PQR file of N, CA, C, O and H, with PARSE charges and radii, in Angstrom:
ATOM      1  N   MET A   1     -70.481  55.785 -32.500 -0.4000 1.5000
ATOM      2  CA  MET A   1     -71.847  56.188 -32.231 -0.0000 2.0000
ATOM      3  C   MET A   1     -71.816  57.619 -31.698  0.5500 1.7000
ATOM      4  O   MET A   1     -70.957  57.968 -30.889 -0.5500 1.4000
ATOM      5  N   ILE A   2     -72.749  58.438 -32.154 -0.4000 1.5000
ATOM      6  CA  ILE A   2     -72.801  59.816 -31.664 -0.0000 2.0000
ATOM      7  C   ILE A   2     -73.706  59.888 -30.442  0.5500 1.7000
ATOM      8  O   ILE A   2     -74.541  59.011 -30.221 -0.5500 1.4000
ATOM      9  H   ILE A   2     -73.447  58.155 -32.812  0.4000 1.0000
ATOM     10  N   SER A   3     -73.531  60.935 -29.655 -0.4000 1.5000
ATOM     11  CA  SER A   3     -74.333  61.092 -28.437 -0.0000 2.0000
ATOM     12  C   SER A   3     -75.751  61.533 -28.795  0.5500 1.7000
ATOM     13  O   SER A   3     -76.031  61.953 -29.918 -0.5500 1.4000
ATOM     14  H   SER A   3     -72.852  61.647 -29.834  0.4000 1.0000
ATOM     15  N   TYR A   4     -76.621  61.424 -27.819 -0.4000 1.5000
ATOM     16  CA  TYR A   4     -78.006  61.871 -27.986 -0.0000 2.0000
ATOM     17  C   TYR A   4     -78.032  63.356 -28.358  0.5500 1.7000
ATOM     18  O   TYR A   4     -78.740  63.759 -29.281 -0.5500 1.4000
ATOM     19  H   TYR A   4     -76.394  61.083 -26.907  0.4000 1.0000
ATOM     20  N   ASP A   5     -77.243  64.173 -27.621 -0.4000 1.5000
ATOM     21  CA  ASP A   5     -77.238  65.612 -27.864 -0.0000 2.0000
ATOM     22  C   ASP A   5     -76.765  65.944 -29.283  0.5500 1.7000
ATOM     23  O   ASP A   5     -77.330  66.820 -29.937 -0.5500 1.4000
ATOM     24  H   ASP A   5     -76.668  63.845 -26.872  0.4000 1.0000
ATOM     25  N   GLU A   6     -75.727  65.241 -29.758 -0.4000 1.5000
ATOM     26  CA  GLU A   6     -75.230  65.469 -31.113 -0.0000 2.0000
ATOM     27  C   GLU A   6     -76.283  65.066 -32.149  0.5500 1.7000
ATOM     28  O   GLU A   6     -76.494  65.782 -33.128 -0.5500 1.4000
ATOM     29  H   GLU A   6     -75.268  64.530 -29.226  0.4000 1.0000
ATOM     30  N   ALA A   7     -76.941  63.930 -31.939 -0.4000 1.5000
ATOM     31  CA  ALA A   7     -77.992  63.481 -32.863 -0.0000 2.0000
ATOM     32  C   ALA A   7     -79.131  64.491 -32.899  0.5500 1.7000
ATOM     33  O   ALA A   7     -79.639  64.826 -33.968 -0.5500 1.4000
ATOM     34  H   ALA A   7     -76.769  63.348 -31.144  0.4000 1.0000
ATOM     35  N   ARG A   8     -79.525  64.970 -31.737 -0.4000 1.5000
ATOM     36  CA  ARG A   8     -80.615  65.954 -31.650 -0.0000 2.0000
ATOM     37  C   ARG A   8     -80.239  67.230 -32.417  0.5500 1.7000
ATOM     38  O   ARG A   8     -81.056  67.767 -33.164 -0.5500 1.4000
ATOM     39  H   ARG A   8     -79.112  64.697 -30.868  0.4000 1.0000
ATOM     40  N   LEU A   9     -79.014  67.708 -32.234 -0.4000 1.5000
ATOM     41  CA  LEU A   9     -78.576  68.913 -32.941 -0.0000 2.0000
ATOM     42  C   LEU A   9     -78.552  68.703 -34.455  0.5500 1.7000
ATOM     43  O   LEU A   9     -78.929  69.596 -35.214 -0.5500 1.4000
ATOM     44  H   LEU A   9     -78.350  67.271 -31.627  0.4000 1.0000
ATOM     45  N   ARG A  10     -78.109  67.528 -34.890 -0.4000 1.5000
ATOM     46  CA  ARG A  10     -78.089  67.246 -36.329 -0.0000 2.0000
ATOM     47  C   ARG A  10     -79.491  67.259 -36.918  0.5500 1.7000
ATOM     48  O   ARG A  10     -79.716  67.795 -38.003 -0.5500 1.4000
ATOM     49  H   ARG A  10     -77.803  66.803 -34.274  0.4000 1.0000
ATOM     50  N   ILE A  11     -80.422  66.670 -36.200 -0.4000 1.5000
ATOM     51  CA  ILE A  11     -81.818  66.642 -36.671 -0.0000 2.0000
ATOM     52  C   ILE A  11     -82.380  68.054 -36.719  0.5500 1.7000
ATOM     53  O   ILE A  11     -82.978  68.453 -37.719 -0.5500 1.4000
ATOM     54  H   ILE A  11     -80.240  66.235 -35.318  0.4000 1.0000
ATOM     55  N   LEU A  12     -82.191  68.813 -35.639 -0.4000 1.5000
ATOM     56  CA  LEU A  12     -82.743  70.166 -35.590 -0.0000 2.0000
ATOM     57  C   LEU A  12     -82.122  71.076 -36.639  0.5500 1.7000
ATOM     58  O   LEU A  12     -82.772  72.018 -37.092 -0.5500 1.4000
ATOM     59  H   LEU A  12     -81.706  68.489 -34.827  0.4000 1.0000
ATOM     60  N   ASP A  13     -80.882  70.818 -37.035 -0.4000 1.5000
ATOM     61  CA  ASP A  13     -80.251  71.594 -38.103 -0.0000 2.0000
ATOM     62  C   ASP A  13     -80.901  71.342 -39.455  0.5500 1.7000
ATOM     63  O   ASP A  13     -80.808  72.184 -40.349 -0.5500 1.4000
ATOM     64  H   ASP A  13     -80.354  70.053 -36.667  0.4000 1.0000
ATOM     65  N   GLU A  14     -81.559  70.194 -39.620 -0.4000 1.5000
ATOM     66  CA  GLU A  14     -82.141  69.814 -40.905 -0.0000 2.0000
ATOM     67  C   GLU A  14     -83.631  70.123 -41.041  0.5500 1.7000
ATOM     68  O   GLU A  14     -84.180  70.010 -42.136 -0.5500 1.4000
ATOM     69  H   GLU A  14     -81.635  69.511 -38.894  0.4000 1.0000
ATOM     70  N   VAL A  15     -84.282  70.506 -39.969 -0.4000 1.5000
ATOM     71  CA  VAL A  15     -85.727  70.767 -40.029 -0.0000 2.0000
ATOM     72  C   VAL A  15     -86.019  72.204 -39.616  0.5500 1.7000
ATOM     73  O   VAL A  15     -85.258  72.829 -38.877 -0.5500 1.4000
ATOM     74  H   VAL A  15     -83.836  70.598 -39.079  0.4000 1.0000
ATOM     75  N   SER A  16     -87.120  72.697 -40.106 -0.4000 1.5000
ATOM     76  CA  SER A  16     -87.553  74.030 -39.691 -0.0000 2.0000
ATOM     77  C   SER A  16     -89.076  74.045 -39.637  0.5500 1.7000
ATOM     78  O   SER A  16     -89.740  73.780 -40.639 -0.5500 1.4000
ATOM     79  H   SER A  16     -87.738  72.190 -40.706  0.4000 1.0000
ATOM     80  N   PRO A  17     -89.628  74.355 -38.466 -0.5600 1.5000
ATOM     81  CA  PRO A  17     -91.086  74.403 -38.343  0.2800 2.0000
ATOM     82  C   PRO A  17     -91.667  75.491 -39.242  0.5500 1.7000
ATOM     83  O   PRO A  17     -91.084  76.565 -39.388 -0.5500 1.4000
ATOM     84  N   THR A  18     -92.799  75.209 -39.831 -0.4000 1.5000
ATOM     85  CA  THR A  18     -93.422  76.189 -40.719 -0.0000 2.0000
ATOM     86  C   THR A  18     -94.324  77.145 -39.953  0.5500 1.7000
ATOM     87  O   THR A  18     -94.591  78.255 -40.413 -0.5500 1.4000
ATOM     88  H   THR A  18     -93.273  74.336 -39.712  0.4000 1.0000
ATOM     89  N   GLY A  19     -94.793  76.716 -38.782 -0.4000 1.5000
ATOM     90  CA  GLY A  19     -95.720  77.548 -38.033 -0.0000 2.0000
ATOM     91  C   GLY A  19     -97.149  77.420 -38.531  0.5500 1.7000
ATOM     92  O   GLY A  19     -98.071  77.972 -37.932 -0.5500 1.4000
ATOM     93  H   GLY A  19     -94.576  75.814 -38.408  0.4000 1.0000
ATOM     94  N   LEU A  20     -97.335  76.691 -39.631 -0.4000 1.5000
ATOM     95  CA  LEU A  20     -98.677  76.512 -40.192 -0.0000 2.0000
ATOM     96  C   LEU A  20     -99.362  75.326 -39.536  0.5500 1.7000
ATOM     97  O   LEU A  20     -98.729  74.310 -39.252 -0.5500 1.4000
ATOM     98  H   LEU A  20     -96.586  76.243 -40.118  0.4000 1.0000
ATOM     99  N   ARG A  21    -100.646  75.461 -39.301 -0.4000 1.5000
ATOM    100  CA  ARG A  21    -101.433  74.365 -38.735 -0.0000 2.0000
ATOM    101  C   ARG A  21    -102.678  74.167 -39.576  0.5500 1.7000
ATOM    102  O   ARG A  21    -103.258  75.118 -40.100 -0.5500 1.4000
ATOM    103  H   ARG A  21    -101.160  76.287 -39.532  0.4000 1.0000
ATOM    104  N   GLU A  22    -103.076  72.907 -39.693 -0.4000 1.5000
ATOM    105  CA  GLU A  22    -104.299  72.565 -40.413 -0.0000 2.0000
ATOM    106  C   GLU A  22    -105.104  71.601 -39.564  0.5500 1.7000
ATOM    107  O   GLU A  22    -104.535  70.803 -38.820 -0.5500 1.4000
ATOM    108  H   GLU A  22    -102.605  72.135 -39.267  0.4000 1.0000
ATOM    109  N   ASN A  23    -106.396  71.667 -39.666 -0.4000 1.5000
ATOM    110  CA  ASN A  23    -107.274  70.675 -39.057 -0.0000 2.0000
ATOM    111  C   ASN A  23    -107.679  69.707 -40.157  0.5500 1.7000
ATOM    112  O   ASN A  23    -108.312  70.089 -41.141 -0.5500 1.4000
ATOM    113  H   ASN A  23    -106.858  72.315 -40.270  0.4000 1.0000
ATOM    114  N   LEU A  24    -107.295  68.421 -39.969 -0.4000 1.5000
ATOM    115  CA  LEU A  24    -107.597  67.406 -40.977 -0.0000 2.0000
ATOM    116  C   LEU A  24    -108.281  66.213 -40.335  0.5500 1.7000
ATOM    117  O   LEU A  24    -108.060  65.915 -39.162 -0.5500 1.4000
ATOM    118  H   LEU A  24    -106.781  68.111 -39.170  0.4000 1.0000
ATOM    119  N   ALA A  25    -109.096  65.547 -41.095 -0.4000 1.5000
ATOM    120  CA  ALA A  25    -109.651  64.273 -40.655 -0.0000 2.0000
ATOM    121  C   ALA A  25    -108.511  63.266 -40.625  0.5500 1.7000
ATOM    122  O   ALA A  25    -107.572  63.380 -41.413 -0.5500 1.4000
ATOM    123  H   ALA A  25    -109.276  65.789 -42.048  0.4000 1.0000
ATOM    124  N   ALA A  26    -108.573  62.298 -39.748 -0.4000 1.5000
ATOM    125  CA  ALA A  26    -107.495  61.322 -39.575 -0.0000 2.0000
ATOM    126  C   ALA A  26    -107.131  60.627 -40.885  0.5500 1.7000
ATOM    127  O   ALA A  26    -105.955  60.364 -41.137 -0.5500 1.4000
ATOM    128  H   ALA A  26    -109.336  62.205 -39.109  0.4000 1.0000
ATOM    129  N   GLU A  27    -108.122  60.328 -41.718 -0.4000 1.5000
ATOM    130  CA  GLU A  27    -107.837  59.604 -42.959 -0.0000 2.0000
ATOM    131  C   GLU A  27    -107.044  60.455 -43.961  0.5500 1.7000
ATOM    132  O   GLU A  27    -106.528  59.921 -44.943 -0.5500 1.4000
ATOM    133  H   GLU A  27    -109.077  60.541 -41.513  0.4000 1.0000
ATOM    134  N   HIS A  28    -106.940  61.753 -43.731 -0.4000 1.5000
ATOM    135  CA  HIS A  28    -106.176  62.633 -44.625 -0.0000 2.0000
ATOM    136  C   HIS A  28    -104.866  63.090 -43.986  0.5500 1.7000
ATOM    137  O   HIS A  28    -104.164  63.922 -44.561 -0.5500 1.4000
ATOM    138  H   HIS A  28    -107.359  62.187 -42.933  0.4000 1.0000
ATOM    139  N   ALA A  29    -104.527  62.567 -42.819 -0.4000 1.5000
ATOM    140  CA  ALA A  29    -103.364  63.050 -42.075 -0.0000 2.0000
ATOM    141  C   ALA A  29    -102.129  62.169 -42.224  0.5500 1.7000
ATOM    142  O   ALA A  29    -101.148  62.380 -41.511 -0.5500 1.4000
ATOM    143  H   ALA A  29    -105.097  61.890 -42.353  0.4000 1.0000
ATOM    144  N   HIS A  30    -102.145  61.188 -43.127 -0.4000 1.5000
ATOM    145  CA  HIS A  30    -100.994  60.304 -43.306 -0.0000 2.0000
ATOM    146  C   HIS A  30     -99.746  61.113 -43.654  0.5500 1.7000
ATOM    147  O   HIS A  30     -99.763  61.945 -44.561 -0.5500 1.4000
ATOM    148  H   HIS A  30    -102.942  61.017 -43.706  0.4000 1.0000
ATOM    149  N   GLY A  31     -98.665  60.854 -42.918 -0.4000 1.5000
ATOM    150  CA  GLY A  31     -97.406  61.548 -43.180 -0.0000 2.0000
ATOM    151  C   GLY A  31     -97.287  62.902 -42.508  0.5500 1.7000
ATOM    152  O   GLY A  31     -96.271  63.581 -42.657 -0.5500 1.4000
ATOM    153  H   GLY A  31     -98.652  60.178 -42.181  0.4000 1.0000
ATOM    154  N   ARG A  32     -98.309  63.302 -41.772 -0.4000 1.5000
ATOM    155  CA  ARG A  32     -98.289  64.590 -41.080 -0.0000 2.0000
ATOM    156  C   ARG A  32     -97.769  64.404 -39.659  0.5500 1.7000
ATOM    157  O   ARG A  32     -97.611  63.274 -39.196 -0.5500 1.4000
ATOM    158  H   ARG A  32     -99.135  62.750 -41.651  0.4000 1.0000
ATOM    159  N   VAL A  33     -97.505  65.504 -38.973 -0.4000 1.5000
ATOM    160  CA  VAL A  33     -97.027  65.507 -37.595 -0.0000 2.0000
ATOM    161  C   VAL A  33     -98.028  66.282 -36.747  0.5500 1.7000
ATOM    162  O   VAL A  33     -98.492  67.352 -37.141 -0.5500 1.4000
ATOM    163  H   VAL A  33     -97.634  66.421 -39.350  0.4000 1.0000
ATOM    164  N   LEU A  34     -98.358  65.731 -35.575 -0.4000 1.5000
ATOM    165  CA  LEU A  34     -99.292  66.425 -34.689 -0.0000 2.0000
ATOM    166  C   LEU A  34     -98.654  67.678 -34.109  0.5500 1.7000
ATOM    167  O   LEU A  34     -97.477  67.672 -33.749 -0.5500 1.4000
ATOM    168  H   LEU A  34     -97.981  64.862 -35.255  0.4000 1.0000
ATOM    169  N   SER A  35     -99.427  68.748 -34.020 -0.4000 1.5000
ATOM    170  CA  SER A  35     -98.931  69.974 -33.412 -0.0000 2.0000
ATOM    171  C   SER A  35     -99.488  70.159 -32.009  0.5500 1.7000
ATOM    172  O   SER A  35     -99.148  71.125 -31.326 -0.5500 1.4000
ATOM    173  H   SER A  35    -100.383  68.753 -34.312  0.4000 1.0000
ATOM    174  N   ALA A  36    -100.345  69.236 -31.576 -0.4000 1.5000
ATOM    175  CA  ALA A  36    -100.934  69.295 -30.231 -0.0000 2.0000
ATOM    176  C   ALA A  36    -101.277  67.880 -29.792  0.5500 1.7000
ATOM    177  O   ALA A  36    -101.431  66.979 -30.617 -0.5500 1.4000
ATOM    178  H   ALA A  36    -100.621  68.452 -32.131  0.4000 1.0000
ATOM    179  N   ASP A  37    -101.395  67.697 -28.483 -0.4000 1.5000
ATOM    180  CA  ASP A  37    -101.771  66.384 -27.950 -0.0000 2.0000
ATOM    181  C   ASP A  37    -103.196  66.029 -28.354  0.5500 1.7000
ATOM    182  O   ASP A  37    -104.055  66.903 -28.476 -0.5500 1.4000
ATOM    183  H   ASP A  37    -101.271  68.429 -27.813  0.4000 1.0000
ATOM    184  N   VAL A  38    -103.435  64.746 -28.557 -0.4000 1.5000
ATOM    185  CA  VAL A  38    -104.780  64.244 -28.817 -0.0000 2.0000
ATOM    186  C   VAL A  38    -105.258  63.589 -27.530  0.5500 1.7000
ATOM    187  O   VAL A  38    -104.617  62.663 -27.033 -0.5500 1.4000
ATOM    188  H   VAL A  38    -102.738  64.037 -28.458  0.4000 1.0000
ATOM    189  N   ILE A  39    -106.355  64.050 -26.994 -0.4000 1.5000
ATOM    190  CA  ILE A  39    -106.889  63.556 -25.730 -0.0000 2.0000
ATOM    191  C   ILE A  39    -108.179  62.779 -25.999  0.5500 1.7000
ATOM    192  O   ILE A  39    -109.092  63.276 -26.657 -0.5500 1.4000
ATOM    193  H   ILE A  39    -106.875  64.802 -27.397  0.4000 1.0000
ATOM    194  N   ALA A  40    -108.236  61.550 -25.476 -0.4000 1.5000
ATOM    195  CA  ALA A  40    -109.448  60.735 -25.646 -0.0000 2.0000
ATOM    196  C   ALA A  40    -110.575  61.317 -24.798  0.5500 1.7000
ATOM    197  O   ALA A  40    -110.352  61.744 -23.666 -0.5500 1.4000
ATOM    198  H   ALA A  40    -107.494  61.147 -24.941  0.4000 1.0000
ATOM    199  N   VAL A  41    -111.772  61.330 -25.345 -0.4000 1.5000
ATOM    200  CA  VAL A  41    -112.915  61.857 -24.596 -0.0000 2.0000
ATOM    201  C   VAL A  41    -113.533  60.808 -23.681  0.5500 1.7000
ATOM    202  O   VAL A  41    -114.309  61.139 -22.784 -0.5500 1.4000
ATOM    203  H   VAL A  41    -111.953  60.983 -26.265  0.4000 1.0000
ATOM    204  N   GLU A  42    -113.190  59.541 -23.907 -0.4000 1.5000
ATOM    205  CA  GLU A  42    -113.669  58.465 -23.042 -0.0000 2.0000
ATOM    206  C   GLU A  42    -112.656  57.327 -23.081  0.5500 1.7000
ATOM    207  O   GLU A  42    -111.922  57.184 -24.059 -0.5500 1.4000
ATOM    208  H   GLU A  42    -112.559  59.272 -24.635  0.4000 1.0000
ATOM    209  N   PRO A  43    -112.610  56.515 -22.025 -0.5600 1.5000
ATOM    210  CA  PRO A  43    -111.644  55.420 -22.000  0.2800 2.0000
ATOM    211  C   PRO A  43    -111.966  54.362 -23.055  0.5500 1.7000
ATOM    212  O   PRO A  43    -113.120  54.165 -23.437 -0.5500 1.4000
ATOM    213  N   ASN A  44    -110.916  53.695 -23.510 -0.4000 1.5000
ATOM    214  CA  ASN A  44    -111.100  52.622 -24.472 -0.0000 2.0000
ATOM    215  C   ASN A  44    -110.211  51.453 -24.067  0.5500 1.7000
ATOM    216  O   ASN A  44    -108.991  51.616 -24.087 -0.5500 1.4000
ATOM    217  H   ASN A  44    -109.979  53.855 -23.200  0.4000 1.0000
ATOM    218  N   PRO A  45    -110.728  50.302 -23.707 -0.5600 1.5000
ATOM    219  CA  PRO A  45    -112.149  49.961 -23.696  0.2800 2.0000
ATOM    220  C   PRO A  45    -112.857  50.624 -22.518  0.5500 1.7000
ATOM    221  O   PRO A  45    -112.207  51.140 -21.608 -0.5500 1.4000
ATOM    222  N   ARG A  46    -114.155  50.609 -22.536 -0.4000 1.5000
ATOM    223  CA  ARG A  46    -114.951  51.246 -21.479 -0.0000 2.0000
ATOM    224  C   ARG A  46    -115.117  50.362 -20.255  0.5500 1.7000
ATOM    225  O   ARG A  46    -115.902  50.685 -19.363 -0.5500 1.4000
ATOM    226  H   ARG A  46    -114.683  50.189 -23.274  0.4000 1.0000
ATOM    227  N   PHE A  47    -114.397  49.261 -20.199 -0.4000 1.5000
ATOM    228  CA  PHE A  47    -114.486  48.331 -19.075 -0.0000 2.0000
ATOM    229  C   PHE A  47    -113.085  47.808 -18.775  0.5500 1.7000
ATOM    230  O   PHE A  47    -112.184  47.919 -19.606 -0.5500 1.4000
ATOM    231  H   PHE A  47    -113.760  48.999 -20.924  0.4000 1.0000
ATOM    232  N   THR A  48    -112.907  47.237 -17.584 -0.4000 1.5000
ATOM    233  CA  THR A  48    -111.623  46.670 -17.225 -0.0000 2.0000
ATOM    234  C   THR A  48    -111.353  45.452 -18.094  0.5500 1.7000
ATOM    235  O   THR A  48    -112.169  44.531 -18.143 -0.5500 1.4000
ATOM    236  H   THR A  48    -113.639  47.146 -16.910  0.4000 1.0000
ATOM    237  N   ASN A  49    -110.221  45.439 -18.777 -0.4000 1.5000
ATOM    238  CA  ASN A  49    -109.890  44.352 -19.679 -0.0000 2.0000
ATOM    239  C   ASN A  49    -108.390  44.105 -19.578  0.5500 1.7000
ATOM    240  O   ASN A  49    -107.597  44.802 -20.210 -0.5500 1.4000
ATOM    241  H   ASN A  49    -109.559  46.188 -18.738  0.4000 1.0000
ATOM    242  N   SER A  50    -108.009  43.120 -18.789 -0.4000 1.5000
ATOM    243  CA  SER A  50    -106.586  42.879 -18.553 -0.0000 2.0000
ATOM    244  C   SER A  50    -105.841  42.477 -19.823  0.5500 1.7000
ATOM    245  O   SER A  50    -104.616  42.589 -19.862 -0.5500 1.4000
ATOM    246  H   SER A  50    -108.654  42.554 -18.276  0.4000 1.0000
ATOM    247  N   ALA A  51    -106.525  42.022 -20.844 -0.4000 1.5000
ATOM    248  CA  ALA A  51    -105.859  41.662 -22.092 -0.0000 2.0000
ATOM    249  C   ALA A  51    -105.247  42.887 -22.764  0.5500 1.7000
ATOM    250  O   ALA A  51    -104.345  42.750 -23.591 -0.5500 1.4000
ATOM    251  H   ALA A  51    -107.520  41.932 -20.813  0.4000 1.0000
ATOM    252  N   LEU A  52    -105.722  44.070 -22.425 -0.4000 1.5000
ATOM    253  CA  LEU A  52    -105.220  45.298 -23.028 -0.0000 2.0000
ATOM    254  C   LEU A  52    -104.416  46.148 -22.052  0.5500 1.7000
ATOM    255  O   LEU A  52    -104.123  47.306 -22.349 -0.5500 1.4000
ATOM    256  H   LEU A  52    -106.455  44.181 -21.754  0.4000 1.0000
ATOM    257  N   ASP A  53    -104.052  45.601 -20.896 -0.4000 1.5000
ATOM    258  CA  ASP A  53    -103.361  46.389 -19.878 -0.0000 2.0000
ATOM    259  C   ASP A  53    -101.860  46.487 -20.091  0.5500 1.7000
ATOM    260  O   ASP A  53    -101.199  47.234 -19.369 -0.5500 1.4000
ATOM    261  H   ASP A  53    -104.290  44.660 -20.655  0.4000 1.0000
ATOM    262  N   GLY A  54    -101.304  45.777 -21.038 -0.4000 1.5000
ATOM    263  CA  GLY A  54     -99.894  45.900 -21.327 -0.0000 2.0000
ATOM    264  C   GLY A  54     -98.988  45.063 -20.463  0.5500 1.7000
ATOM    265  O   GLY A  54     -97.874  45.491 -20.159 -0.5500 1.4000
ATOM    266  H   GLY A  54    -101.841  45.171 -21.624  0.4000 1.0000
ATOM    267  N   TYR A  55     -99.410  43.901 -20.059 -0.4000 1.5000
ATOM    268  CA  TYR A  55     -98.549  43.020 -19.281 -0.0000 2.0000
ATOM    269  C   TYR A  55     -97.437  42.454 -20.163  0.5500 1.7000
ATOM    270  O   TYR A  55     -97.648  42.182 -21.345 -0.5500 1.4000
ATOM    271  H   TYR A  55    -100.314  43.553 -20.306  0.4000 1.0000
ATOM    272  N   ALA A  56     -96.245  42.279 -19.573 -0.4000 1.5000
ATOM    273  CA  ALA A  56     -95.129  41.708 -20.310 -0.0000 2.0000
ATOM    274  C   ALA A  56     -94.334  40.805 -19.368  0.5500 1.7000
ATOM    275  O   ALA A  56     -94.335  41.005 -18.154 -0.5500 1.4000
ATOM    276  H   ALA A  56     -96.074  42.499 -18.613  0.4000 1.0000
ATOM    277  N   VAL A  57     -93.671  39.833 -19.928 -0.4000 1.5000
ATOM    278  CA  VAL A  57     -92.843  38.910 -19.152 -0.0000 2.0000
ATOM    279  C   VAL A  57     -91.471  38.844 -19.810  0.5500 1.7000
ATOM    280  O   VAL A  57     -91.361  38.688 -21.026 -0.5500 1.4000
ATOM    281  H   VAL A  57     -93.670  39.670 -20.915  0.4000 1.0000
ATOM    282  N   SER A  58     -90.437  38.964 -19.000 -0.4000 1.5000
ATOM    283  CA  SER A  58     -89.067  38.886 -19.502 -0.0000 2.0000
ATOM    284  C   SER A  58     -88.655  37.432 -19.621  0.5500 1.7000
ATOM    285  O   SER A  58     -88.866  36.653 -18.691 -0.5500 1.4000
ATOM    286  H   SER A  58     -90.527  39.092 -18.013  0.4000 1.0000
ATOM    287  N   CYS A  59     -88.071  37.053 -20.745 -0.4000 1.5000
ATOM    288  CA  CYS A  59     -87.600  35.685 -20.943 -0.0000 2.0000
ATOM    289  C   CYS A  59     -86.537  35.320 -19.913  0.5500 1.7000
ATOM    290  O   CYS A  59     -86.498  34.187 -19.433 -0.5500 1.4000
ATOM    291  H   CYS A  59     -87.898  37.685 -21.501  0.4000 1.0000
ATOM    292  N   ALA A  60     -85.673  36.277 -19.570 -0.4000 1.5000
ATOM    293  CA  ALA A  60     -84.623  36.023 -18.583 -0.0000 2.0000
ATOM    294  C   ALA A  60     -85.234  35.714 -17.216  0.5500 1.7000
ATOM    295  O   ALA A  60     -84.739  34.851 -16.492 -0.5500 1.4000
ATOM    296  H   ALA A  60     -85.704  37.197 -19.959  0.4000 1.0000
ATOM    297  N   GLU A  61     -86.308  36.420 -16.868 -0.4000 1.5000
ATOM    298  CA  GLU A  61     -86.967  36.160 -15.587 -0.0000 2.0000
ATOM    299  C   GLU A  61     -87.619  34.779 -15.595  0.5500 1.7000
ATOM    300  O   GLU A  61     -87.596  34.079 -14.584 -0.5500 1.4000
ATOM    301  H   GLU A  61     -86.710  37.121 -17.457  0.4000 1.0000
ATOM    302  N   ASP A  62     -88.202  34.382 -16.733 -0.4000 1.5000
ATOM    303  CA  ASP A  62     -88.794  33.056 -16.860 -0.0000 2.0000
ATOM    304  C   ASP A  62     -87.744  31.982 -16.644  0.5500 1.7000
ATOM    305  O   ASP A  62     -87.982  31.023 -15.911 -0.5500 1.4000
ATOM    306  H   ASP A  62     -88.221  34.951 -17.555  0.4000 1.0000
ATOM    307  N   ALA A  63     -86.583  32.129 -17.271 -0.4000 1.5000
ATOM    308  CA  ALA A  63     -85.518  31.134 -17.159 -0.0000 2.0000
ATOM    309  C   ALA A  63     -85.006  31.055 -15.734  0.5500 1.7000
ATOM    310  O   ALA A  63     -84.733  29.964 -15.233 -0.5500 1.4000
ATOM    311  H   ALA A  63     -86.389  32.909 -17.867  0.4000 1.0000
ATOM    312  N   ALA A  64     -84.872  32.199 -15.076 -0.4000 1.5000
ATOM    313  CA  ALA A  64     -84.388  32.237 -13.693 -0.0000 2.0000
ATOM    314  C   ALA A  64     -85.382  31.563 -12.747  0.5500 1.7000
ATOM    315  O   ALA A  64     -84.982  30.984 -11.736 -0.5500 1.4000
ATOM    316  H   ALA A  64     -85.093  33.085 -15.483  0.4000 1.0000
ATOM    317  N   ALA A  65     -86.659  31.635 -13.067 -0.4000 1.5000
ATOM    318  CA  ALA A  65     -87.686  31.047 -12.220 -0.0000 2.0000
ATOM    319  C   ALA A  65     -87.884  29.562 -12.536  0.5500 1.7000
ATOM    320  O   ALA A  65     -88.630  28.876 -11.837 -0.5500 1.4000
ATOM    321  H   ALA A  65     -86.984  32.105 -13.888  0.4000 1.0000
ATOM    322  N   GLY A  66     -87.229  29.067 -13.574 -0.4000 1.5000
ATOM    323  CA  GLY A  66     -87.351  27.663 -13.938 -0.0000 2.0000
ATOM    324  C   GLY A  66     -88.540  27.370 -14.821  0.5500 1.7000
ATOM    325  O   GLY A  66     -88.936  26.214 -14.975 -0.5500 1.4000
ATOM    326  H   GLY A  66     -86.623  29.625 -14.142  0.4000 1.0000
ATOM    327  N   ALA A  67     -89.109  28.397 -15.396 -0.4000 1.5000
ATOM    328  CA  ALA A  67     -90.292  28.216 -16.255 -0.0000 2.0000
ATOM    329  C   ALA A  67     -89.867  27.703 -17.622  0.5500 1.7000
ATOM    330  O   ALA A  67     -90.713  27.485 -18.490 -0.5500 1.4000
ATOM    331  H   ALA A  67     -88.788  29.336 -15.271  0.4000 1.0000
TER
END
């Protein structure tokens, strides 16, 4: 296995930024790479919803707790 630094160098050796930027609608951007961060103008959802908060449970922790 190669190190992170070696992998990064190999990738950077194979790509070259064009410096070109385009503004496209999302439906036309398939396969493209963002050149800037996308910032939401409002929260989604607009209310507290624990189903979307990203809770996770480890199976190992469940087994240790006897669940």
